[in-house]
N, C-alpha and C positions, 0 to 999 in steps of 0.2 A: 778501333778506338774503344776503350773500356767503358762499361756502364757507368762507373763512377765519374769518368771524364765527361760523358754525355750529360749526366745529371748536373755536374758543375757548370757546364755551358748553359743549360736551361735556367739554372739559378742566376747566373750572371746576366743572362738576357732579361729575365724578369726584373732583376734589380735595376739594370740599366734603363729599361723602359719606364720603371717607376720614377727614377731620377728625372727622366725627360718630362714626364707628366708634371713633376714639381719644379720644372725649369732649372734643375741643378745639372746643367749640361756637362760641366767638367767632370763631375763624378760619373755621369752616364758614359762619357767617352772612356774613362778608366775601366769601367766594367766591360764595355764592348771590346776594348783592346785585350783584356785578360781572356775573354771568350775566344778571340781570334788566335791567341797564343795556343789555346787548347785545340781549336778546330778552325784552322785558317781557311778552309774551303766552305764554311757555312755562310751563306749569303746574308742571313739575318743580322749578325753583328755589324756587317758593313752597312746595311740599311739603317740600323739604329744609329750607327756612328754618323752617317750622313744627316739624319734628323737632328742630332745634337749639334753638329757643326753649323747647320743652318740656324738653329736656335741661338748660336753665338755670333751669327751673321758672318761666319767664315765660309762664304759661299763656294769659293773655288775648291777648297779642301772638301767641302760637302759634296760637290759634284764628282770629285774623284772617288769618294767613298760610294756614292750611288752607282757610278760606272762599274766599280769593282763588285758591288752587290749584283748587278745585272750579269756580269761575266761569270760569277760563281754560281748564280742560280741556273743559268743555261748550261754551264759546264756540268753541274750536278745532274741535270736531266739527261745530258748527252752521255755521261758516264753510265747511267742506269740503262739507257737505250743500247749501249754497246754490248751489254750482256743480255738485254731483253728487247731485241729489235722488233718483236711482234706484240709488244705490250701496248694495247690500244690506249689505255689511260695515260701513259707517258707521252705519247704523241699528241693527245688532246691537251695535256698539261703544257707541252711545248708550244702548241698553237695559242693557248691562253696567254702564255708569257709574251709571245710576240705581239699579240693583240693589245695587251696592257701597255706595251711600250711603243704602240703605233707603228709596228713593223708588219703591216698588213699582208704584203706579198708573202713573207715568210710564214705568217700565220696560216694563210690559205694552203701552202705546201704541207704544213704539219697536219692541218685538219684533213687534207686529202689522204695522207698516209694513215691517219686514224680510221678514216672511213673505208679504206681498202681492207682493214682488219675487221671492223664492225660497221657494216653498211647501214644498219637500221637505227642508229642513234640520232634521234631528232634534234637533241641539244647541240650536237656537233654540226649538223646541217645548218642550224640557226646561227651558230657562231661563224661558220664559214660564210653564210649570207651577209652577216654584219660586216665582216672583213671586206667582202667584195663591194658592199655598199660604200665603205670608206674609200675604196679605190675607184669609186664611180663606175664600176662595172655592173650596172644596174640589172641588165637582162640576166646575167649569170646569178646575181643575188636573188632575183625573183625565182629562178629555177631552184636555187638552194632551199628557199622557203617552201616551195612546192614539194620538194623531197621531204622536208621536215613534216609537212602536213600529210604526206602519205602514211607516216607512222604515228602522227598525233593529230588526226583530223578535227578534233574538237578543242584544240588548244587556242583560246581566243587571243593570247599574246602573239602567237605566230601569225594569225590572220591579220592582226593589227599592224605588225611590222611589215608584212607583205603589202598591206594597203598603203602604208607610209611611203614605201619605195615606188609603188605605182603612182601615187599622188605626186611624188617628186619628179617622176618622168612625164607628168601631165596626162597619164592614162587614168583619167578621173572615173570613167564608167567602171573600169575593172577595180579601181580602188574602192568605190562604193560597195561593190559586191563583197570585197574582203571585209570592209568595216561592218557590213550587215551580218556577215557570218560571226564576227567577233561579238557583236551586240546580241546575238541570239543567246550567248552564254553569260555575258556581263552587260546587261542592258543599262546599268547605272554608271558605266565608265564614261564620264563626261568628256574626257579627252578624245574619245572615238567619235562622239556626237559632234564635237567641234571640227574634227578633220573631215567628217562626212559633210557637214554644213559648208565648209570651204570648197570641197569638191563640187557640191551642188551649185554654189555661187559661180565657180569657174565654168560650169556647164550652162549657166544662165537659167537654172531651174530654181528661181529665187524663192518661190513660195515654199518649196520643199526645204530649202536652206533655212528659211525663217523657222519652220517647224523644228528642224534639228537644233537650232540655237535656243528655241523656247524650251526644249527638253532640259537644257542646262540651266537656264535662268529661273525655271520653276524651283529648282533645288539650290541654286547658287546665284542669287539675284545681284550680287556685288561684283561679278566678274566683268570688269570694264572692257576687256578685250572682246568678249562675246557681244556686248552691247554695240561695240564698233562694227563687228562683223554683221550683226543683224541690220545695222543702219546701212551698210554697203548693199545688202540684199534689197532693202526697201528702195534705196536709190536706183538700183537696177530695174525695179518695177516702176520707177518714175513717181513713187509716192514720197514727195519731198518732205512733207510735214512729219510723217512717221520716221523718215530717215533722220531728220533733225532732232526729233525727240530721243532717238537712240544715241546719236552723237552727243547730245547735251548730257544725257545720263552717263555716258562713257567718260566724258570729260570731268564730270563731277566726281565720279568714283575714282578716276585716275588721280585727280588732285588730292584725294584723301587716302591714297594708297602709299604707305610709308616705304614700300619696297620698289616703287616705280623708279626706274632710271631711264632717261632718254637714250635711245640707241644712237641717234645722230642728230645733226643740227636741224633737220627738217622734221617738223611735227605734222605728220601726214593726217592725223585725226583732226587737228585744228584746221589744217588747210582745206580738208574736205568740207568741214563745217562752214568755214569762211566763204568758200566758193558758192555753196548753196544759198547762204544768206545774202550774199551780194547779188545773186540772181533774183532772189525775192525782192530785195530793195529796188532793183532796176524795174521789176514788174510794178511795184507800188508807185515808183516815180512816173511810169507811163500812165497809170490810173489817175494819179493826182494831176497830171498835165491835162487830162480830159475833165476831171471833176475835182477841183481843189477844195471843195466844201464837204468832202466825205470824211467825217471825223474818224470813222472806223479805220479807213486806210491810213490816215496819219498815225493813229494809235498803233496799228500793225507795223508801220514804217519805223516808229520809235522802238518797238520791241526788238525788231531785227538789229537795229543799230546798237541797242543796249547789249544784246547777245554777243556782239562783236567788240564789246567794251568801249564803244564810242558814245560815252555817256552824255557829253555835252551836246552832240548832235541829236541824240535821242531825246534829251530834254526839249530841244527846239521843236521836234516833231510832236511831243506830248503837248507843248504849249499851243501848237497849231490846232490840235484836236480839242483842247479846252476852250479855245476861242469859239469853236463851233458848238461844243457840248460841255459847258462849264460844270455840269453836275455829275460827271462820270466818276464814280468812285474808283474804278479800275485804273483810269488814266492818272488820277491824283496819286494813287498808291504807287504805281510804277514810276511816276515822276519822282516821288519821294525816294524810292530805291535807287534811281539813277543819281540823284543828288547825294545820297548816302555814300555811294561808291566813289564819288570824287571829293569826299570829306566835307561837303557843304551841309553840316548837320543841322544848323538852324533852319535853313530853307527846307531841308528834308522834313523836319518836324512840322513845319507849316503845311507841307503837302500831305503828310500823314493825318494831320488834324482835319484837313478838308475831306480826305477819304473817309475818315470816321464820321464826319458831319453828314455825308451823303449816304453812309451805310454804317449805322451804329453797331452792327453785328460783325464788323470787320476786325476780328481779333488780330490778324496779321498787321494791320495798320497800328494797332495799339502796341503790339510786340516790337515792331521795328522803330516805333516812336521811342520806346524804352531803350532800345539799343543806341539810338542817336543821342539820347540824354546821357547815357552812360559814357559815350565817347566824349561828351562835353564835360564830364566829371560831375554831372548833376545826378548823383546816384539815388538820393531820396525820391526825386521826381521820377526817375527811371523805375524804381520799385512800384510807385503808384501806377505807372503806365502798365507794368507787368501785371499788377493786380487787376486792372481793367480787362486785360487780355485773358486772364485766367477765369474771370467771371463768365466770359464767352466761350472759353475752350479750356477746361480744367485738366484735360488729358493730353495736352500738347507738352511733351517733356522738355522741349527746347526752351519754353517760357520759364518753367521751374528752374532750369539750369541757369539761365541768364539772371533770374531773380536771385538765385543763390550766389552767383558771382558778384552781383551788386552788393548784397548783404556782407559778403566776405570783405569786399573792398572798404566798406565803412566800419569794419571791425566787429560786426555782429556775427561772430563765427558760429555760435551755437545755432542760430536761426538759419545760417547758410547751410549747415549740415542737414537740418531738417528738410530744406529744399532739395538738396542733392539726394537725400534718401527717397524723396518723392519721385525724382527723375528715375531712379533705379527700380522703383516699383513699377513704373510705366514701361521703361525700357531697360531690361537687365544687361543689355549689350552696349550701354552708353559708356564706353571705355574712358573717354575724356573726363566724364563726370566722376568716375572712380578716382582718377588722378586728382581732380580738384578737391574731392572730399578728403583724399589722403593728405593734401597740403593743409586743409583746414584742421584736421585732426592733429597734425604735428603742432600747430600753433596752440592747441589745447593740451599738449603733452600726452595725448592718448596714442602712444607710439604703437602698441600692438594692433589696434584697429586701423591706424594709418598705414602700417605695413601691409596688412591684408588688402586694403583698397589699392595700394600701390602695386602689389603683385597681380591684382586683377585688372589693371588698367592697360595692359599690353596684350591685344588680341593675338599677336604673333608669337607670344611667349608665355602662354598661360601655364601655371604650375599646378601640380596635383595637390590634393589635400595633404598628403604625406609631406611633400616638399614645403608646403605652406606652413605646416606645423614645425618643421625643422627650422625654417626661417624665423618663426616667432621665438623659438627656444634660443636662437642665436642672439637675440636682443639683449641677453644677459651679458654679452661681451661687447666692450667698447669698439672693437674692430669691426663688428657688424654694422654699428651705427656710422662709422667712418665710411665703409663701403657704400652704404645707402646714400650718405651725403655726397659722396664722390659721384654717384650716378646722377643725382639731382643737378650737380654743378655741370657735369659733362654733357648731359643729354637734354636738360630742360631749362637751364639757367635759373633755377629756383634757389637763389642765393640765401634769402632770408630763412627759408625752411632748412636749408643745408646747415646754416649757422646754428639753428636750434638743435639739430641732431648732433652737431659737433660739440656744442656746449654740454650736451648730455654725456657724450663720450668722454670729454675732458673731466667732467664731474666724477666719472667712474675711474678714470686713470689720467692724472694731469700730466703725465710724461709721454703721451703719444705724440711724437714729433709730427707724423703725417696729419694728425687732426689740427694741430696749431697751424701748420703750413697751409692746409686747405682752407681753414677759417680765414687766414690772412688774405688769401686769394679772393674768397667770397666777399670779404669786407671791401677789398679794393674795387671789385666790380660794382659795389653799392656806393662807391666814392666816400667811404668812411676811412679816410687815409690815416688819421692818427691811430685809430683802433687797429688798422691793418699793420702799421709799423710795430705796434705793441705785440701783435701776434707773431710777426716775423722775429722780433727780438726773443720771444719765448721759444720759438722753433730753434733758433740758433743757440740759445742757452742749453737746450737739450742736446743738440747736435750741431757743433760749429761748422760742419761741412754739409749741412742739409742741402739736398739738390734744389737748385733754383732760388733758395731763400735769400742769399746775398744779392743776387741779381734782382729779384722782384722787390726786395727792400729798397735797393737803389732806385728802381723805377718809381716806387711809391714816393720816396723822398723827392725825386725830381718833379713829381706831379705838384708838390706843394712848395716848390722852389727852394728846398733845402739842399742846394747843389753841392756844397762842400761835403755834406754827409753822404749824398748820393754817390759822389766820386769815391769816397772811402769804401762804400758798399760794393761798387763795381770793381774796385781794385782787389777787394777781398775775394770776390768771385773769380777773378783772374788768377789768383794764387791757387785756387782749386782746379779751375778749368782754363788754363792759359791760352788755349787755341779756340776760344769761342768768339767767332766774328761778331755775333750779336752784342756781346758784352763790350768788346772793343769799340764797336760803333757807338753804343750808348755812352761809354766812357769818353769817347772823342766829342760827342755832342755836349756833354757836361763841361768838359775842358773848354770848348768853344764858348759856352755861356759864361764861364768864369774869366774869359779873356785870354786864355792860354792857347793861342792859335797854333803855334808850332808843335806843342805837345799833342794837340787835337789831331793835327795832320799825321803825326807819327802813329797815333792810335788807329786812325782810319786806314793808313797804308798797311799796317800790320794785319788788319781785318781783311783787306783786299788780297794780301799775299796768301792768307789762309784759305779764303774762298772768293775767287775773282768773280763769281756769279751772284754774290750777295748784293742785290740792288740797293737796299736802304743806305748802305755806307756811301755809295756814289751820290745819292741825293744829299746826305748830310755834308759831304765834302763840297758839293756844288753850293749848298747854302752858305758854307763858310767863305768860299771864294767870292760869292756874290756880295756878302757883307764887306769884304775887303775891296770890292770894286774890280776884281780880276775877272774880266768878262770872258776871256778865252777859256780859262780853267773852269769857271762856273758853268758855262754852256757845254763844255766837253764832258764834265762829270754828270750834268743833268741829262744829256743825251744818252750817256751810257746807262744810267738808271732806267730811262724810258725804254731803251732797246732791250735790256735784260728782262724787264717786266713783261714786255710784249712777247718774248720768246717762251715764257713760262706757261705751262698748261695748268692754270689754276682756275677754280670756279669764280673767284673774285680777284681780278688783277688790279694792281694799284695804278691810279691815274696820276702820275707825277706831274703831268702838265697842269692839271687842275690845282694840285698842291702848290706848285711854284707860282701859279697865277694869284693865289690868295696869301702866300707866305710873305710876311714883311721882310724876311731875310733877303728877298730878291728885289727890294725897292730900288736899290742903287743901280740896277741894270735893267729895270723894267721897261724903259723906253728905248733900249738898244734894239735895232732892227733884227739882229741875229737872234736875240732872245725872243722877240715877238714872232719871228718865223718858226722857231722851235715850238713855242706855245700854240701857235695857230695851226700847226700841222697835226690834224686830229685823226690821221689814217689809222694809227694803232690804238686809239682810245677804246676802252672796253667798258669800264664803269667809273663812277665817281668815287673818289676816296674821301676819307676824313683826314684830320691833321695827323701827321706822322706819329706824334707822341701817343695818339690814342689807338693806333692799330698795328704798328709794326714790331716794336721792340719788346713787347711783353711776352713772357713765357708762362703758359699755364702749368700749374703743378700737376 
């Protein structure tokens, strides 16, 4: 192949991957196809072609391209090996190929061939060990890592990987030796300290395990998993209070970890905590049976119940304690907290007042009193309570934060910002305060400052000063304001602030279709229906086929019972997207409202034909038949909706039983025993739903 042809292939590859980065997948495929015409045995165009096809959701074709890429890549290596059978690097490359595609047996064979040529390459021994580990041939894997260590005895990563395999085998003493060797070189690698701690726990060497975990927590105090491990070690020592302190800290940190995802349905951390607390409650019950006048035991009893979220029972225990010792500030304070947690804010305030009466230095009682007043909408009184708390503890940043939020709520935005600035002076890592300050600055039209605060509000995605400056420069363009507003709508539901940004973008360019469309959606969420319709009208004026605009306009019109206009909007949407079961379902519902039952059924049936698993259409159909008094078809369709919803793996499944129980459409058949049997069968119930109109048929832009 000529140099010119090779250069042309490289240019086409570069161009194709650029198109992929810009999501222009058709153009990318064209480039990769041209590259393959010039060099049909180059695996890279096949790989790029697969990426582009996946981008177009043409997965079967993409898989074929990926398979072809694999075939060409290994064929290329084999062609080279045919002429260079003793090329160590090629055998290693072949092993890497097999490893990358999970073909571990073949990887081991290739690495063995490489090692017969160059026996002292520690990297190949390591890769061979990893392949053997994947094959669960652990003893052989350990031997491979031992060979690697013969040639690289001071490489901490090899010692760590060897330790991990030994740990996996339950050979914890040997694993600790390996971890210690790694830590000699990299003493600040906290992942090694964690694994060493777990090994020590397994060996019931709990005090040493705690020391290992403490090494991590000194530098990284927010690692909730390590707090849990530390608690397990304390539990092993029988030191229950310390174990619970660790578990409580772990639960708190986990609750505030945006990246936490439960692995399965059993929350083992919570179950461990619950078990220990129930044991403590049983111990307190035994003590109270002997001495029911011990106020401190009643107090402790209440604390354990509150920690299990059994607040009503906790309050009863606190009341028992107060009957014996009515002047205990601690009991009144925690009683207030328990009442706060069950939304009994007036009674909580009374308890906080009593706590403050018995201890005028209790700034926490003043602080939570202010929180309760805020919950009741009494923001001026809340601010006064926060002021009292600040007189006692002026460096508690949470008080300044809550005071700022109360001020923002009553419209004193400038003063709210002053409070948020005070928070950040005390705690520069108060990321939620950065976000609150950003929203306040948006209301004042101080967009550059607001954007800086917004960028600094996500600890998981902090930007550099250079990127921050680029973002600020981008505010000159309306598209940047739209993207910012879209982020607020999608990730935080800050609709008012999004509308301010969108209005600014529209002022800069009144023909931004996406800005009008998103503004309409935000207005709809704020129940500003007339304004939302006006924004959808503007969207459609710019682009009569704007995605979701006709549908959402119809939904908004339906909200205010302008059903004829809603029907027209849904019909327009179907002209553009004729196979949308959601639109057909909503159109059917409106036809039902207008009394055109036969047309409604036709619309529902078409939706079912397109997507037989779309459960809302079956509920709407059941509603229609129930109004007609057709019991059999009503129950049949309602049962289908319930069955489909139960099979879906969604975070929040719809409870059609509860809907039907409250929906007046079913009044005609409500007393029918078959209907009652279906409603009363709660085996598949997951959560409570709201009215169908409020949750199912709306499409977010």
